C-alpha positions, 0 to 999 in steps of 0.5 A, a space after each residue: 421462529 425467525 431471527 434477524 442479524 444486526 450488522 452494526 452489532 456484529 461489526 461492533 463486536 469485531 471492531 471492539 474486540 481487543 484481541 482481534 484489534 491486536 492481531 489486526 495490527 500485524 497488517 501494518 507490519 506486513 505492509 512494512 515488509 512489502 514496502 521495505 522489499 520494494 525499496 530494496 528492489 528500487 535500489 537494485 534497479 538504480 545501481 544497474 541490477 535487474 529486478 521487478 520492483 512491484 508488488 509481485 516482484 517483492 513477494 516473489 523475492 520474499 518467497 525466495 528467502 529462507 523461511 520466505 513461505 512462512 513470512 508470506 503466510 504471516 503477512 497474508 494473515 496479518 493483511 487479511 485481519 487488518 482488512 476485516 477489522 477495517 471493514 467492521 469499522 466501516 459498518 459502525 454507525 457511530 463513525 462519521 461518514 468520512 471515517 467509514 469511507 476511509 475504513 472501507 477503502 483501507 479494507 479493500 486495500 488490505 484484503 487485496 494485499 492479503 489475498 495476493 500474499 496468500 496466492 504467493 504462499 500457496 504457489 499461485 503467484 500473479 503478475 501485477 504489472 501484466 494485470 495493470 497492462 491488461 486492465 488498461 488495455 480493456 478499459 481503453 476499448 471504450 470512451 467510458 473506460 478511458 475516462 475512468 483510467 484518467 480519473 484513476 490517474 488523477 486520483 493517484 495524483 491526489 493521493 500522492 499530494 496527500 502523502 507528501 503533505 502528510 509527511 511534510 506537515 507530520 499529520 501522520 502523527 495524529 494516527 498514533 498514540 505516541 511513545 514515552 521514549 524520546 528515541 522512539 518518537 524521534 524515529 517515528 517522526 523521521 521515518 514518517 517525514 521521509 517515508 510518506 513523501 517517497 510513497 507520494 512520489 511513486 504514486 504520483 509517477 504511477 498516476 502520470 503513467 496512467 494518464 499518459 498511457 490513456 492519452 497515447 492509447 498505449 496500455 503498456 505504459 500503464 504497467 504498475 509500480 515497476 514501470 513508474 520506478 523505471 520511468 524515474 530511472 530513465 530521467 536525468 539524475 534518475 538513478 540518484 532519485 531512485 536510490 533516494 526513493 528506495 531509501 524513502 520506501 524503507 523509511 516508510 516501512 520502518 514507520 509502518 512497523 512503528 504504526 503496528 505498535 502505536 496506531 490508535 486503531 480508531 
């Protein structure tokens, strides 16, 4: 006797499970920890210190703190849970196609972050800057690869514009259920309005670097967020701008912590 698996039914059980949903919220907090650390590292670079202000540098910094390994494990679990919850949402037929694509993209993003947190937690860290450079170098060996890199750069610029737009127009508030406390609502609005544009600036700079690296044929130019932030530092008034971005990333992290509590999860 054969039995068939209903993917939609299985996805619905996962996506609608209240306990799984509550646990998945930890993923937003994990992302907040990551962005707060990035913001602090950006400020370190702006003030003349040496730091690797990318995903790998942030996780390495966390690992060096007291109870850092515990924090890495918690963040890994949270990001993976949110990634799995988003994946389940992507398989729900009642969701619109646009929503399913959005959930699928969110799933890939958080599963990747969770996997990276896990690598650092088990003592097998990776270098995101070298990975980006290596990836770019391989892609530049063919015309199709160079086209894809430029498309990635343009995609990052589009994302940057959306983040800035979402912050300026306060559209991020539509993702949240809201709070009855005026102080909390004010903090959510302020952190989102500052944080989203700061994240957008980083993504936009990263997109420009991908395009410039491809046009110049130099994969070293496409070396991730750390390269984007250091490019900003090298500009006129760069240190001031970098400190502002660092503050903005910390604000974005604060917003993500609020999102872990108030996100509508739908």
